[in-house]
PAFISE-166239 format. One record per residue (C-alpha): x negated, y, z; residue in one letter; residue number from 1. Coordinates in Angstrom, 2 decimals. Each point is the difference from the previous one (the first is absolute). Last residue first. Example, Ala and Ser with C-alpha at 12.3 -4.5 7.8 and 13.67 -1.06 7.14 Angstrom:
BEGIN
<atom X="-13.67" Y="-1.06" Z="7.14" residu="s" num="2"/>
<atom X="1.37" Y="-3.44" Z="0.66" residu="a" num="1"/>
This chain:
BEGIN
<atom X="-34.70" Y="-55.80" Z="95.66" residu="r" num="213"/>
<atom X="3.69" Y="0.74" Z="0.33" residu="k" num="212"/>
<atom X="-0.54" Y="3.49" Z="-1.45" residu="k" num="211"/>
<atom X="-1.69" Y="-1.39" Z="-3.09" residu="t" num="210"/>
<atom X="2.88" Y="-2.41" Z="-0.59" residu="n" num="209"/>
<atom X="2.49" Y="2.88" Z="0.19" residu="s" num="208"/>
<atom X="-2.01" Y="1.99" Z="-2.58" residu="k" num="207"/>
<atom X="-0.27" Y="-2.95" Z="-2.35" residu="r" num="206"/>
<atom X="3.75" Y="-0.54" Z="0.17" residu="g" num="205"/>
<atom X="0.69" Y="3.67" Z="-0.74" residu="a" num="204"/>
<atom X="-2.36" Y="-0.22" Z="-2.96" residu="l" num="203"/>
<atom X="1.81" Y="-3.00" Z="-1.43" residu="s" num="202"/>
<atom X="3.48" Y="1.44" Z="0.60" residu="a" num="201"/>
<atom X="-0.89" Y="3.34" Z="-1.63" residu="a" num="200"/>
<atom X="-1.64" Y="-1.69" Z="-2.98" residu="f" num="199"/>
<atom X="2.98" Y="-2.32" Z="-0.47" residu="e" num="198"/>
<atom X="2.34" Y="2.99" Z="0.21" residu="k" num="197"/>
<atom X="-2.04" Y="1.82" Z="-2.65" residu="s" num="196"/>
<atom X="0.03" Y="-3.11" Z="-2.19" residu="l" num="195"/>
<atom X="3.81" Y="-0.12" Z="0.15" residu="i" num="194"/>
<atom X="0.11" Y="3.69" Z="-0.97" residu="e" num="193"/>
<atom X="-2.28" Y="-0.80" Z="-2.92" residu="l" num="192"/>
<atom X="2.43" Y="-2.73" Z="-1.07" residu="q" num="191"/>
<atom X="2.90" Y="2.47" Z="0.10" residu="q" num="190"/>
<atom X="-2.03" Y="2.47" Z="-2.06" residu="i" num="189"/>
<atom X="-0.76" Y="-2.68" Z="-2.61" residu="i" num="188"/>
<atom X="3.68" Y="-1.03" Z="-0.24" residu="i" num="187"/>
<atom X="1.25" Y="3.60" Z="-0.33" residu="k" num="186"/>
<atom X="-2.58" Y="0.82" Z="-2.66" residu="v" num="185"/>
<atom X="0.99" Y="-3.09" Z="-1.98" residu="k" num="184"/>
<atom X="3.67" Y="1.03" Z="0.16" residu="k" num="183"/>
<atom X="-0.92" Y="3.45" Z="-1.30" residu="s" num="182"/>
<atom X="-1.95" Y="-1.64" Z="-2.84" residu="f" num="181"/>
<atom X="3.01" Y="-2.08" Z="-1.04" residu="y" num="180"/>
<atom X="2.41" Y="2.91" Z="0.28" residu="n" num="179"/>
<atom X="-2.29" Y="2.16" Z="-2.13" residu="n" num="178"/>
<atom X="-0.33" Y="-2.75" Z="-2.61" residu="a" num="177"/>
<atom X="3.79" Y="-0.42" Z="-0.22" residu="m" num="176"/>
<atom X="0.50" Y="3.76" Z="-0.23" residu="v" num="175"/>
<atom X="-2.61" Y="0.17" Z="-2.78" residu="v" num="174"/>
<atom X="1.57" Y="-2.96" Z="-1.84" residu="p" num="173"/>
<atom X="3.42" Y="1.76" Z="-0.07" residu="i" num="172"/>
<atom X="-1.19" Y="3.58" Z="-0.56" residu="a" num="171"/>
<atom X="-1.96" Y="-0.43" Z="-3.24" residu="i" num="170"/>
<atom X="2.71" Y="-1.83" Z="-1.96" residu="f" num="169"/>
<atom X="2.58" Y="2.29" Z="1.59" residu="l" num="168"/>
<atom X="-1.76" Y="3.08" Z="-1.36" residu="g" num="167"/>
<atom X="-0.48" Y="-1.65" Z="-3.40" residu="a" num="166"/>
<atom X="3.71" Y="-0.86" Z="-0.19" residu="a" num="165"/>
<atom X="0.89" Y="3.58" Z="0.88" residu="t" num="164"/>
<atom X="-2.31" Y="1.29" Z="-2.74" residu="a" num="163"/>
<atom X="1.36" Y="-2.53" Z="-2.52" residu="l" num="162"/>
<atom X="3.44" Y="1.55" Z="0.48" residu="l" num="161"/>
<atom X="-1.27" Y="3.13" Z="-1.77" residu="a" num="160"/>
<atom X="-1.40" Y="-2.03" Z="-2.89" residu="r" num="159"/>
<atom X="3.40" Y="-1.63" Z="-0.51" residu="s" num="158"/>
<atom X="1.69" Y="3.40" Z="0.26" residu="i" num="157"/>
<atom X="-2.26" Y="1.39" Z="-2.72" residu="s" num="156"/>
<atom X="0.58" Y="-3.01" Z="-2.24" residu="r" num="155"/>
<atom X="3.73" Y="0.40" Z="0.46" residu="m" num="154"/>
<atom X="-0.24" Y="3.68" Z="-0.92" residu="v" num="153"/>
<atom X="-1.90" Y="-0.75" Z="-3.22" residu="v" num="152"/>
<atom X="2.62" Y="-2.55" Z="-1.00" residu="e" num="151"/>
<atom X="2.85" Y="2.39" Z="0.78" residu="a" num="150"/>
<atom X="-1.49" Y="2.76" Z="-2.16" residu="g" num="149"/>
<atom X="2.80" Y="0.09" Z="-2.56" residu="t" num="148"/>
<atom X="2.54" Y="0.32" Z="2.79" residu="s" num="147"/>
<atom X="-1.25" Y="3.45" Z="0.86" residu="g" num="146"/>
<atom X="-3.58" Y="0.98" Z="-0.79" residu="l" num="145"/>
<atom X="-0.36" Y="2.95" Z="2.37" residu="t" num="144"/>
<atom X="2.36" Y="-1.04" Z="2.76" residu="g" num="143"/>
<atom X="-1.21" Y="-3.59" Z="-0.13" residu="l" num="142"/>
<atom X="-3.63" Y="1.17" Z="0.02" residu="g" num="141"/>
<atom X="0.69" Y="2.11" Z="3.07" residu="h" num="140"/>
<atom X="1.64" Y="-3.00" Z="1.55" residu="f" num="139"/>
<atom X="-3.10" Y="-2.10" Z="-0.62" residu="a" num="138"/>
<atom X="-2.45" Y="2.61" Z="1.30" residu="m" num="137"/>
<atom X="1.96" Y="0.37" Z="3.23" residu="i" num="136"/>
<atom X="0.18" Y="-3.81" Z="0.21" residu="v" num="135"/>
<atom X="-3.78" Y="-0.19" Z="-0.24" residu="g" num="134"/>
<atom X="-0.45" Y="2.55" Z="2.79" residu="l" num="133"/>
<atom X="2.39" Y="-1.94" Z="2.21" residu="v" num="132"/>
<atom X="-1.77" Y="-3.28" Z="-0.82" residu="t" num="131"/>
<atom X="-3.39" Y="1.48" Z="0.88" residu="g" num="130"/>
<atom X="1.41" Y="1.22" Z="3.30" residu="l" num="129"/>
<atom X="1.29" Y="-3.51" Z="0.64" residu="l" num="128"/>
<atom X="-3.49" Y="-1.40" Z="-0.61" residu="g" num="127"/>
<atom X="-1.46" Y="2.42" Z="2.54" residu="i" num="126"/>
<atom X="2.78" Y="-0.96" Z="2.40" residu="f" num="125"/>
<atom X="-0.73" Y="-3.72" Z="-0.45" residu="p" num="124"/>
<atom X="-3.75" Y="0.64" Z="0.60" residu="a" num="123"/>
<atom X="0.64" Y="1.89" Z="3.24" residu="n" num="122"/>
<atom X="0.39" Y="-2.59" Z="2.75" residu="n" num="121"/>
<atom X="-2.39" Y="-2.59" Z="-1.36" residu="g" num="120"/>
<atom X="-2.57" Y="2.62" Z="-0.96" residu="l" num="119"/>
<atom X="0.06" Y="1.58" Z="3.45" residu="t" num="118"/>
<atom X="-0.23" Y="-3.34" Z="1.82" residu="n" num="117"/>
<atom X="-2.81" Y="-1.16" Z="-2.27" residu="l" num="116"/>
<atom X="-1.95" Y="3.21" Z="0.62" residu="i" num="115"/>
<atom X="0.70" Y="-0.19" Z="3.74" residu="t" num="114"/>
<atom X="-1.57" Y="-3.46" Z="-0.07" residu="l" num="113"/>
<atom X="-3.26" Y="1.80" Z="-0.85" residu="r" num="112"/>
<atom X="-1.54" Y="-0.78" Z="3.43" residu="k" num="111"/>
<atom X="2.33" Y="-2.14" Z="2.11" residu="e" num="110"/>
<atom X="-2.78" Y="-2.46" Z="0.86" residu="l" num="109"/>
<atom X="-2.42" Y="2.75" Z="1.04" residu="t" num="108"/>
<atom X="2.63" Y="1.79" Z="2.10" residu="i" num="107"/>
<atom X="0.87" Y="-3.31" Z="1.68" residu="k" num="106"/>
<atom X="-3.67" Y="-0.64" Z="0.74" residu="e" num="105"/>
<atom X="-0.28" Y="3.38" Z="1.75" residu="e" num="104"/>
<atom X="3.20" Y="-0.67" Z="1.97" residu="i" num="103"/>
<atom X="-1.44" Y="-3.34" Z="1.13" residu="i" num="102"/>
<atom X="-3.23" Y="1.77" Z="1.02" residu="k" num="101"/>
<atom X="1.97" Y="2.46" Z="2.14" residu="g" num="100"/>
<atom X="1.81" Y="-2.83" Z="1.74" residu="s" num="99"/>
<atom X="-3.36" Y="-1.69" Z="0.61" residu="m" num="98"/>
<atom X="-1.38" Y="3.18" Z="1.61" residu="l" num="97"/>
<atom X="3.09" Y="0.34" Z="2.17" residu="d" num="96"/>
<atom X="-0.35" Y="-3.59" Z="1.21" residu="a" num="95"/>
<atom X="-3.73" Y="0.49" Z="0.61" residu="l" num="94"/>
<atom X="0.54" Y="2.88" Z="2.42" residu="g" num="93"/>
<atom X="-1.62" Y="-1.83" Z="2.92" residu="s" num="92"/>
<atom X="-1.12" Y="-3.50" Z="-1.01" residu="v" num="91"/>
<atom X="-3.73" Y="0.70" Z="0.14" residu="g" num="90"/>
<atom X="-2.77" Y="1.31" Z="-2.26" residu="g" num="89"/>
<atom X="-0.54" Y="-3.38" Z="-1.59" residu="r" num="88"/>
<atom X="3.66" Y="0.03" Z="-1.00" residu="a" num="87"/>
<atom X="-0.70" Y="2.89" Z="-2.36" residu="h" num="86"/>
<atom X="-2.16" Y="-2.08" Z="-2.33" residu="d" num="85"/>
<atom X="2.31" Y="-3.01" Z="0.27" residu="l" num="84"/>
<atom X="3.06" Y="2.06" Z="-0.88" residu="s" num="83"/>
<atom X="-1.65" Y="1.68" Z="-3.00" residu="f" num="82"/>
<atom X="-1.31" Y="-3.31" Z="-1.32" residu="r" num="81"/>
<atom X="3.45" Y="-1.59" Z="0.43" residu="a" num="80"/>
<atom X="1.72" Y="2.89" Z="-1.80" residu="f" num="79"/>
<atom X="-2.48" Y="-0.02" Z="-2.88" residu="r" num="78"/>
<atom X="0.19" Y="-3.80" Z="-0.21" residu="s" num="77"/>
<atom X="3.80" Y="0.06" Z="-0.13" residu="y" num="76"/>
<atom X="0.33" Y="2.85" Z="-2.52" residu="a" num="75"/>
<atom X="-2.50" Y="-1.56" Z="-2.39" residu="n" num="74"/>
<atom X="-3.76" Y="0.04" Z="-0.63" residu="d" num="73"/>
<atom X="-1.79" Y="-3.33" Z="0.31" residu="g" num="72"/>
<atom X="0.81" Y="-2.67" Z="2.57" residu="a" num="71"/>
<atom X="-3.57" Y="-0.97" Z="0.95" residu="s" num="70"/>
<atom X="-0.48" Y="2.90" Z="2.42" residu="e" num="69"/>
<atom X="3.38" Y="-0.74" Z="1.58" residu="v" num="68"/>
<atom X="-0.90" Y="-3.62" Z="0.69" residu="l" num="67"/>
<atom X="-3.25" Y="1.00" Z="1.72" residu="v" num="66"/>
<atom X="1.88" Y="2.53" Z="2.15" residu="a" num="65"/>
<atom X="2.61" Y="-2.62" Z="0.93" residu="a" num="64"/>
<atom X="-2.77" Y="-2.39" Z="1.02" residu="a" num="63"/>
<atom X="-1.33" Y="2.66" Z="2.36" residu="k" num="62"/>
<atom X="3.50" Y="0.91" Z="1.19" residu="t" num="61"/>
<atom X="0.72" Y="-3.49" Z="1.31" residu="d" num="60"/>
<atom X="3.01" Y="0.77" Z="2.18" residu="r" num="59"/>
<atom X="1.47" Y="-3.42" Z="-0.87" residu="k" num="58"/>
<atom X="3.14" Y="1.83" Z="-1.05" residu="r" num="57"/>
<atom X="-2.20" Y="2.35" Z="-1.99" residu="l" num="56"/>
<atom X="-1.64" Y="-2.93" Z="-1.76" residu="l" num="55"/>
<atom X="3.37" Y="-1.46" Z="-1.04" residu="g" num="54"/>
<atom X="1.24" Y="3.41" Z="-1.15" residu="i" num="53"/>
<atom X="-3.10" Y="0.37" Z="-2.17" residu="l" num="52"/>
<atom X="0.44" Y="-3.46" Z="-1.49" residu="e" num="51"/>
<atom X="3.65" Y="0.72" Z="-0.90" residu="e" num="50"/>
<atom X="-0.85" Y="3.41" Z="-1.49" residu="a" num="49"/>
<atom X="-2.83" Y="-1.48" Z="-2.07" residu="f" num="48"/>
<atom X="2.25" Y="-2.80" Z="-1.24" residu="r" num="47"/>
<atom X="2.58" Y="2.56" Z="-1.16" residu="a" num="46"/>
<atom X="-2.72" Y="2.06" Z="-1.69" residu="i" num="45"/>
<atom X="-1.20" Y="-3.05" Z="-1.93" residu="k" num="44"/>
<atom X="3.56" Y="-0.86" Z="-0.99" residu="k" num="43"/>
<atom X="0.63" Y="3.43" Z="-1.49" residu="n" num="42"/>
<atom X="1.19" Y="3.40" Z="1.15" residu="s" num="41"/>
<atom X="-2.46" Y="2.85" Z="0.40" residu="n" num="40"/>
<atom X="-2.19" Y="-0.33" Z="-3.10" residu="k" num="39"/>
<atom X="3.07" Y="-0.78" Z="-2.13" residu="k" num="38"/>
<atom X="1.59" Y="3.12" Z="1.46" residu="f" num="37"/>
<atom X="-2.76" Y="2.20" Z="-1.39" residu="i" num="36"/>
<atom X="-0.05" Y="-1.67" Z="-3.43" residu="i" num="35"/>
<atom X="3.78" Y="0.30" Z="-0.30" residu="t" num="34"/>
<atom X="-0.21" Y="3.64" Z="1.09" residu="r" num="33"/>
<atom X="-2.32" Y="0.81" Z="-2.92" residu="e" num="32"/>
<atom X="2.16" Y="-1.91" Z="-2.50" residu="m" num="31"/>
<atom X="3.18" Y="1.75" Z="1.16" residu="g" num="30"/>
<atom X="-1.65" Y="3.41" Z="-0.02" residu="v" num="29"/>
<atom X="-1.19" Y="-0.49" Z="-3.59" residu="a" num="28"/>
<atom X="3.36" Y="-1.37" Z="-1.17" residu="l" num="27"/>
<atom X="1.90" Y="2.85" Z="1.66" residu="a" num="26"/>
<atom X="-2.31" Y="2.58" Z="-1.61" residu="l" num="25"/>
<atom X="0.41" Y="-1.56" Z="-3.45" residu="i" num="24"/>
<atom X="3.80" Y="-0.12" Z="0.37" residu="s" num="23"/>
<atom X="0.11" Y="3.57" Z="1.28" residu="a" num="22"/>
<atom X="-2.10" Y="1.23" Z="-2.95" residu="f" num="21"/>
<atom X="2.42" Y="-1.62" Z="-2.46" residu="a" num="20"/>
<atom X="2.96" Y="1.45" Z="1.90" residu="l" num="19"/>
<atom X="-1.56" Y="3.46" Z="-0.11" residu="t" num="18"/>
<atom X="-0.66" Y="-0.30" Z="-3.76" residu="a" num="17"/>
<atom X="3.63" Y="-1.05" Z="-0.53" residu="f" num="16"/>
<atom X="1.21" Y="2.98" Z="2.04" residu="i" num="15"/>
<atom X="-2.35" Y="2.38" Z="-1.83" residu="l" num="14"/>
<atom X="1.51" Y="-1.03" Z="-3.33" residu="t" num="13"/>
<atom X="3.48" Y="0.76" Z="1.31" residu="e" num="12"/>
<atom X="-1.20" Y="3.33" Z="1.36" residu="g" num="11"/>
<atom X="-1.55" Y="0.92" Z="-3.33" residu="y" num="10"/>
<atom X="3.34" Y="-0.66" Z="-1.67" residu="g" num="9"/>
<atom X="1.82" Y="2.02" Z="2.65" residu="v" num="8"/>
<atom X="-2.50" Y="2.83" Z="-0.53" residu="f" num="7"/>
<atom X="0.73" Y="-0.04" Z="-3.72" residu="i" num="6"/>
<atom X="3.71" Y="-0.14" Z="0.80" residu="l" num="5"/>
<atom X="-0.32" Y="3.21" Z="2.02" residu="l" num="4"/>
<atom X="-1.73" Y="1.73" Z="-2.91" residu="d" num="3"/>
<atom X="2.85" Y="-1.09" Z="-2.30" residu="s" num="2"/>
<atom X="2.58" Y="1.44" Z="2.41" residu="m" num="1"/>
């Protein structure tokens, strides 16, 4: 039994170390994703999208190309540059190519969000496991020391409950951050889909005008 309790004690320590590592990992991923989404969703990007749509509706692809080259590196400029490059080869198949590019950008934006999702879902259970191990240690101490060891047992239970609190402390902000980033991904992808329709309409209009001439 004593050997088993040694492993339980190591397990409890390992749980706290795991939670500490999870908190550092979540913070690092959160900061990295914040930088990425800041590049893809700000006022400058919103103005770029509006100007690009305006030029596409005028069917001025040359001005649109100039605008895209000056927009820097973000999901919108990459998608617009890709669409303009492939539009020069004709309209046929462009819709499928743009759909594929949107999926590619979605994969890029969702990169590492799985880590946040996993940590948010499992951190409370890791903390609960730490609490269970701590309670096992506490009850063993109660059985060994009897009523004279009540103070020691209470301290052990208090430390055990701290593991659950730590798990929740990590999980709650991580879930909130993951939901926020997921919402951002959804908005950006919807806006890229709007751009793809604008591209398709603009190129279709140019093609019909060419035929009339």
